[in-house]
N, C-alpha and C positions, 0 to 999 in steps of 0.2 A: 700629634693627633691620636686619639684613642682608636684601638682596633675595633672593628664591628663585633658585635656580640653574636657570633655565629650560632652558638647554642640556643639562644633566645630565638633567633630567626627560625631555626629548625623546629623548635617547640611550637612557635606560632603557626607554622605550616601544618604540623600534626593536629593541633587543637582545631584549626579551621576545617581540616579534612574530616575529622571525626565528630566535630560539633559538640565537644564536651571536654572539659578539663579532666574529669575522671577517666574517660576513655583514653585520653592521651597519656595520662599518668600510667595507666595499665599497659598500654602498648609500648611506651618508652621505658618501663620498669623504673620509674621515678615517683617520688611522692607527689600527691596533689598540691601541697604547699610549694614544692619546688617548681611545679608547672606554673602555678599562680604568680609566684615571685618572678619567674623569668618573663612572663607576659607584662607584668607591671614594670619591670626593669626596661623592657624594650619600649613600652609606651612612654615611659619618662624620658628615655634617651631621644625618641623621636618627637616628643612634644605633641602627641596626639593619641587618641583613644582607638584602639584596634577592634575591640569587641564591645557590644552593648550587652549588659548582663542584667538578668532578672533572676528571681528565685528559682525559676523552672528552666530557663533556656539561655543560651548566648546566641548572638548573631553578629555578623561582621559590620563594622561601621563602614562609611563610605571610604575613609582612609584605609581601613583594613582590606576592603575589596581591591583598592588600587595597589596596595603593597603586597598582596598575596602571591601574585605571579613571581615577584622577586624572591620572596621567602621560599616558595617551592623550588626555584632554581638553585638557591643556596643549598637547600637540603639535598637535592639531587646531585649537585656538584660534589658536596662533601661525601656522600655515600659512594659515588663513583671513585673519588680519589682514595677512599679507604679500601675499596675493593681492588684497585690498581696496585696498591701497595702490598697486598697479600700475596702469598705464594700461589702462583697460577696452577700449580699441580694439585691443589686442593679441589675437592669435588664442589662443583658450582651448585649454589643453592639460593633459594629466596624466591620472590614473586616478580613476574614481568606482566605488566598491564598492556594489552594490545587491543586496538580498535580496528574494525574492519567493515566494509559493506556487507549487508545481510546475505544477499544471494551468493556472492563470491565466497563469503566466509563458509556457507553451508556446502557449497559444491567443490571448492578447491582448497580452501584454507584448513577445514576441519581434518582431513586425513593427514595433512602435513604436521599439524599440531600433535596429532596422535603419535606420529613417528618421533617428534621432537621430545615428547614426554617419555618415550621409551629410552631415547638416547641420553636424556638428562633427568634421571628419576628424582632429583632433589630440587628441581626448579618447578614451581607452580606457575600456571598461566591463568590470568584473569582476562578473558576474551570477551569483549562487548561488541555485538553485531548491531549496526545501525547504519542506514544509508545517509543519515544527516552527518554533516561534517563536524567532527568534535574538535574542541580546542585542546591540544595535547597538553600544554603547560597548565592552563586553567583547571582541566579535569584530571590531571595527574597521570596521563598515559606515558608509557616509555616509548612507544612507537605506534604506527598505524599503517594500515594498507589503504592506499587511495588510488582510485581508478579515474583517469581523465587527465586533462591538462592542469597543471599546478599553478596557482597564482603566485606572483612574486611574494615572498615572505622570508622570515629569518629561519624557517625550518630547514633542517638538513634532509636532503631527498636522495634516494637511490632508485634509478629507473631500472626495472627488471626486464620489461619488454614492451614493445608497441603492440597494441591491440587493434584489430580490425573492427569497424562499425559497419552495419548494413541496414539499408532501407529494405524492410521486409513486409510481406503480405502473403496470404494464403493464395493458391491457385484459384479458389472459388471467389475470393474477393476480386481478383483481376478479371475473371470471366464476367463478373457482375458489374464492375465499376470501370474496367479498363485499366491499362498499365500506363503510369506517368512516363512521358518521353524525356521530360527535362525537370530539373528541381522546381521550377516555377509552377509546374502542373500540380505539385502537391497542395497548392492552395485550394484546389477543387476537390480534394479527397478527405475521407474521414481518417483523422490521424490520432495516434496514441502519443500522449505527451508524458515524458519523465520529468517530474516536478523538481527534483533536487539538482537544478542547475541555476546559474545566476539569472538567465533569461529563458525560462521554459517556453514562453509563448512565441519566441522568435528563434528560427533555425537558420544560422549562417552556413548554407550548403555550398561546399566547394565541389565543383564539377571536375571531370577528368582533364579539362584544359586549365584548371587552376582558377577559373572565374568563380567568385562567390555571389550566390543569390540569396538574399534574405527572404525567408519564407515565414509567413504567419499562418501556421497550420490550423485548420478547422478541427477543434478538439472533439473526438468521440469518446475518448477515455483518458483519464489523467490519474497518475499514481506516483508515489515516491519510491516504488520498488519495480525493478524490470521484470522479475520472474512472474508476477501476477498478470502481466500483460500477455504472456504466451498463449494461455488457453483461448482467450478472445481473438488473438491474432490468427491462431491456427483455425479457429472457427470462421474466419473470414469477415471479421467485423471491422477491420480497418488496416492502416499502414503504421508500422512503428520503426523506430531507429534504435537498435540494440547492439551491444558489444558481442564479439564472437563467442565468449565463454557462455553467454546466455542463450544464443540461438543457433550455434553451429550444428547441434544434433538435429534440430528441426529442419535446417537447410539440407543437411545430408540425407535426411530421410524423405525430402520432398514435400514435407508438411508446409513449409514456407519457402518462398523464392526471393532472391535478390532482385528487386525491381528497378534499381537505379545503379547498375554496376559502375564502379569508379567514383561514385559520389560519397561524400563523407561530411560529417559535422565536426570540425576541429580535429584535434589529435588526441586519440585515446591511448593512454599508457598505464601499465601496472607499476606502482611506486610503493616503496617503503619510505615513510617520512618519520623524522624524529625531532625532539626539541633541539634548539640551536647549540647547546653546549657540546663540545667535542668530548668531554668526559661522560662516560656511561659505565654503569655497573657491568662487570664481566658477563653476568647472566643475560643482560640485554644484548650485549654483542654476540653471545652464543645464539640467541634466537634470531637476530638479524642475519647472521651468517647462515643459519640453517634455512631460513626463508629464501635467501638469495640463491641458495643451491638447489632448492626443491620446488619453489613455486613456479608455475608455468601459466 
């Protein structure tokens, strides 16, 4: 049986990422004919077309889209294996792509990344902040920060800490609308909904006794970012459920109060997640270890 054409798979991944044979040739320091021949060779061996080509652009075929995650994994594993074979005393260098939620990235991750860049001056960081959950393999990320319960998946995960979540409202809201005594009372209140969850319109609230009450909150404000809820919450416009890193300062200052002590929605944790392969470039391990030691 013939060995897989690893070079062609890696070239395919680069062309797909850059959207151009010419750009891939420049990045890989190969000639454009070499790039074209590698793609043709791979297409012939697979018996399918990977790209649709016109005089102006290329686009992935249906088969190309299906095979791209495998190509990316092959390229990542090859790069990681090469780095593992190098002398680890050499200065670490290259780019690490990291994804993180917007609010946490600005408030907690940004200063840690600044310290990391001082410690590793030859490593560049491509940090993408977005509350939407990215596909690490599909979008070519080395790792991501995720907050919340992790669904079962093939991703490798490191749990950094458990986070507390609070049902919060301003004292002025409680004076005007009253304070809920039980999770079920939330059905009668103005609630702020965080939309980047699987079921934002339903809150499975666990009480202090462990009993779960399914609440369908009356939506007063809906957003895909928790930070933007704080001004309206402090102004007394409703009730929200936010993790500690977003609302702890307002709670400590008395601008917000914990209206249902001991109640929570699921388990919130701070995690680092990575693609499933155990092989990673040394620069990625350097960043992951730094985040493990410094993120709180």
